[in-house]
C-alpha positions, 0 to 999 in steps of 0.5 A: 436428390437435391429435391428430396425434401427429406433431404434439404430438411436434413442438410437444414438440422446439420449445419451448425447456423440458425436457418429462418425462412419466412413468407411474405407476410412473416409467416415461419415457413423453415425453422431448423433445430438450431433455431428450436434448440436455442429458443426452447420452441418446436416447430410445431410451436412456431410453424404458420406463426409471424415471427415477431409475435413469438421471437421478437421482444415487445420493445423492438416489434413495431420497428421491425414489423415497419422495417420488414413491410419495406422489403422490395426483391431487386437492387440490394435486397437481392444481395441480402442485408446484414443486421442484428436483432433480439430474440426472447426465448420461450423462457423469456430470456434474450439472446442477441442474434447476427443474421445474414438475410437473402430476398428470393422473388418470383418470376414476376419479380414479387416476394416470394421467400426471405431466407436468414442465417444466424449466429448467437452472439450474446456471449460476443456482445456480453464480453465486449460490454463487460470489457467496457465497463471495467475499462470505464471503472478502471479509469475513474480509479485511475483518475482518483488515485492520480487526482488525490495527490495533486491536492491538500489535506484543506481541499482534497474532498475535490478529487473524491467528490469529483470520483464519486460523481464519476462513478455515480453517473456511470452506475447510473446511482442517484446518490453516492456518498461516504459517511462515518462509521458508526452512523446511519443510513438517513438524510441527517447522514447525507446532509453532514457528509462532506463527501457525496454526490447527489442527483438534483431531484434527489428528494422529489420522492418520499424520504422513506423511499431512499432511506427505508427502516432496516435492521442497523444493527445487523448492518453495522455487523456486516459492516464491521466484519468487512463484509459488502452490504446489498439492500433491495427495498427495506430487505438486506439480502444475500442473492449471489451478485450476478442475479441481484440487483439492489437499491443500496450498496454499502462497502466498508472502509477499514484502517487496521482492521477496524471499519471508520467509514461506509462508501454508499450508492442509491439507485433506483435501477443500477445501469451496471450489474452488481458482480461487474462493479462491487469489486472496483467499489472495494479497490475505491474504498481501500483507496480512500482508506489509505489517502485518509491515512496519509491526511491524518499522518500529515495532521499528526506531523503538522501538530508535531512540527508546530509543537516542536516550533512552539517548544523551540522557540519559548524554551529557556534553553539555547537551540541551535543548528549548525551545518557540517561546516559549523555554520549557525542556520537556526537558533532560537530567541533564548540563543541570542540571550545566552550566546550574545549574538545579535539577530543580524550576526547569528547568521554569520557566526560559526561555532569557533568564532572568535567572539566565543572565548571559551575555556574550561571551569578552572579556566583554560583555554578549551582544545579545538578538538574537544569542542562539542561540534569537533566531537559530534563531526569526528565520532557521529555520536551524541555529546552530553552536558559538556561544560564550558565558560564563555566570554565576550568583550564587555559581558560577564563570564557565563557557565553554559552545559552543551548537549548535541547530536547529528541529523543525518541525510537519510535514516541509516546514518551516513552523511551528517545533514546538521548538528543540533545543539542544547545549551543551558545557562547553568551560571545561576545553577552553578552557582546555587550548587556551590551555596548547596555544597556550602550549605551542606557543609554547614549542615554537616558541621551543624549537624556535627557540632549542635546540642541537639541529638539527631539520628537516621534509623530504618523506616520500621524505626528498629535498626539505627545508622547514623548519629551526631556528636551531640547523640553520643553525649546526650545518650551515653553511647559509643560510635562502635556501639550503634550497630547494634543499638535499637530506637526502642532502647532510648525511650521509656516503655509510654514514649515508645508507644506514643511513637508506635501509635504514629504521634512522632512526625514531622508536623508538631513536636511531641514531647517524649521522655528518653533514657539514656546508656546508664538508665538515666531519663530525661525530657525532650521535644522530638520530631521525625522527618523520612528521607530517601537515601539512594532509593532507601527510605529512612527516618531522622529523628531529632531531639531538640531545645525549642530555642533551636525548632526555628533555625532548623525549620528555615533550613528545611524549607531551603532545602526543598526549595533548592530540590524543587528548582533542581526538579524543574531543571532537569524536566525541562532539559527531558522535555526538549530530549523528548521533543528531539527524539519525536522530530526524529521519528517524524523524519524517518516516518516521512521518509517512509511515506514518500517511498509508499507514495512512490511505489503506488504510481505502480500499483495499477499497472501491476494489479493490471498485470496480475488480473489477466492470468488470474481471470485465466486461472479462474475461467480454467478452474471453473471448466475443470470444476465443470468436467469433474461434475460428470465424472461419476457419469463417465465412470458409470459409462467406463465400468459398463464398457470396461470388459469390452476394452482391450489392453491395445485399444487401452494404449492407443487410448493413452498415447491419443491423450498424451499426443494431443497434450503436445499438438493441440492445434486450435482453429476458429471461424471459417477454418473450423467450419471447413476442417470439420466437413472434412473431418465428418466426410472422413470419419463416415468413409471410415463407417464412424457412428456419431461422426458430427459429434466427434467432429465437433469435439476434435475441432473444439480441442484441436486434435482434428489432424491426429484422431484418424491415426486412431482406428482402433478407437474409432471403429469400436462399438464403443467408439462414441462413449470411449471418445467422450471420456478421452475428450473430457480427459483432453480438456482437463489436460487443456485447462491446467496447460492454461492455469501454468501458464497463467502461474507462470506469467504471475511468478514472473510479475511478482519476481521482478517486483520483488527485485524491484522492491529490494534495497540493500541497506548496507550499501557496498559494492557487489557483483552483479549483472547490470542487464538484470536490473534493467529487465526488473524494470522492464517487466515493472512496466509492461503495462505501460510499455504494451500500450504502444512501444516497441521495446528492442534489446541489443544486449552485445555483453551481459558481464558481472561487474561490481557495482551498487545495484539498488542504486543501479534500479533506480537509474534505469527506472528514472531513464525508462519511465522518462523515455516512456513519457518523452514518447507519450507510451508510443515508440521504439525504446532501445536498451544497448550494452556493450564494452568500451576499453574498461568501461560497460556501456548502456544506451537507452534511446527513444524516439521521442522529441528530443530536449531542447539545446537551451535546457540540456545543461540544467536537466541534471540539476536538482529540483529542475524539471519540465513535467507539470506540477505533482508529476515530478519533482526535479531531483530524478536525473539529479540522482541519475548522476550522483549513482553514476558517479558513485560508480566512477562513470559518467553520463552522456546526453545526446538528443535531436527530434526523433532520437534521445540517447542518454549513454551511462559508462560503468567502469568494469573495474570499480573496487580497483578504481576504489583501491579495494582488493577483488578477492578480499570483497568477495570473501 
């Protein structure tokens, strides 16, 4: 049987490997079915042909012919030769094959036959190259994200251009740039852009080769809609990414939904397929947008700060800033003038220094408890326009108006950091107000005692509100009649027409004829004045002798000047209060910016952790879609054979599907081939048709161990059709299970991130498990831990204690990340919890190099750090210590080379130590 050619052909066509045999000249002697299936050639097409003429690409043909002619039997040649090469299919596609060759010699030692078995590794090579591309692009983005935080606004184009160069060189792009939008894709745009990488010989070809005539309006529309634009030659194309290599790729960079810049790359022939890198370009554009937002914010903040500084230094009001002890930490130039201290002594003074003798306006000593500073410290609220008189030796007494407000250490309030005061010297204003009151008193005296008749009426000149004594004397009316009196009653018909025509103004006196109560007429010189009384428009009418006009005009001019000065003073005060409000808003925005910058450091790791399960979901979803595409065909088959399937067989089908879900056992490689041969033999022994096809599917689905139990299905006349339906259903269940596992992983990451980002603004102690916070931090840093860190959890105790869980999150974050950095993300990280008397002890132990003895006493000091610039502010362990002390706890450091331990002791009875009741706090 072994010598039977038909049997040998059957064996060759049955094996899963590619089998190729060549004569000593390189002609094809054996070309099994697997070879025919992979290449698309039939045996008749390749028989007796030189294999390099049929299967080898032109670029590799000469080298392969040369290597083939060097083959000599004997020595290493008899043992065979392993290598990889590229085959060209009949359809023109390239596949990569890994070969195991054996060189067979005749009795005289001459080469008689070259026998090779091969495996198609195209998918394996493609996956490896794709992973390398993605890793390289992620590295470039990570470097850009890290570097942009180390450069100021003035030179931040350095990391941008550095990253553009890295991306361009990796992708094989001759030009990479970011230009303003709207803009045009041309040479001028490129030359003007601050952010670009350009190959040295970029312009050796014609300009039109790079910047073709395009429908730029269409491009702008796509960029405004946040679409990636792909250009080949002079055409804008919508060809799917995987099938397409453009010359230009344009990525919109957006802010608040509007495109502000465009990231663009040009290449004659990109080295990387578009679908593998376009998502990373979108990420780069998003990073650029966030940094651009930060630059604009810093620019606005600087302009705001400079403006505020200018206002403060040029303000006529004294501006002083005091610390909570009442010491002056800032005073502008006006403060030196108004408060009477010198440049040298101002930072030595306090608000209640004996130098200042504070009194009330009536001369009493100002109570210390009523001092503006004491009121702000006590109430934590602003004070407005508190009036005092101050005096010092050899100086004239001044009247000052004090307004002030607290500035807190954080935006939620709490501890006061500074108290800011605005102090106005209102001595002159008080004197003016005194003079104004005297002037008003004089005016009232004049109003009542003048011989001119004056009265106040509404804007429509109907109702009369008030009149002076001369009015009643002139017109003969009494004060009780004023409410029913109208202006028309006071003038002749002709004079009233002149008034209605608008001739009665405050510009030029008008001569009219007035009418008394008894009907007698008398000539007058009249004027009117529009006035505002508590928001109501009124008109004052006066009739006067020519001899009195100058005096009245002077009085009105004086009143206007006084009103203008008062308005100027009020305007200046409002501008300073507004500037203070803008400063507080800017401080809050800066705190938010710092928090967002810290959160940004975790984005790369979290994105990587989420992308892996999402990739699994996507792959499984595609497989499910493919499976569902064949559903109609399977339904037609099922319909044809349904009447031939009895209920026992149907039950066995359902049982096989159910059992396969719980017992899938996937194998590969040599073990898979071995199990497949065994299963084929058993199926053939049981007279099962299509044994090889069924075995293939069973091995792939991991159900080879249970399949033989279902004899009713295997021996059915339509066994192949029934099993095809079952196998497709099992495959769908497997994909569903894969999706569920991936979703569970993403959910766990998002839950941890949600716990990490939560912050309790009330700041009250609450019952919590400390180990929950530790697990949250470990989940957040999983991307860094899995690089080479072995985490050992020794949670000997996990009690619920009263604490500030959000504060403790930052303790565990700082200690764990410091340990990871100290070990360079490789080593053992041990976290142990246990109870020691009245304390819960949490130990964080790493296998890093240890902390030198000479700096151990300094590490908890604010701003002390051993990290490079841009990697840490030195505040981390200082904050850790403050949080632990807030818990009435303690922190201890023990370090030596190869082992560093931070031990945090938290009281089990925090409420009792704080003098609070557990049940009351719980309610």
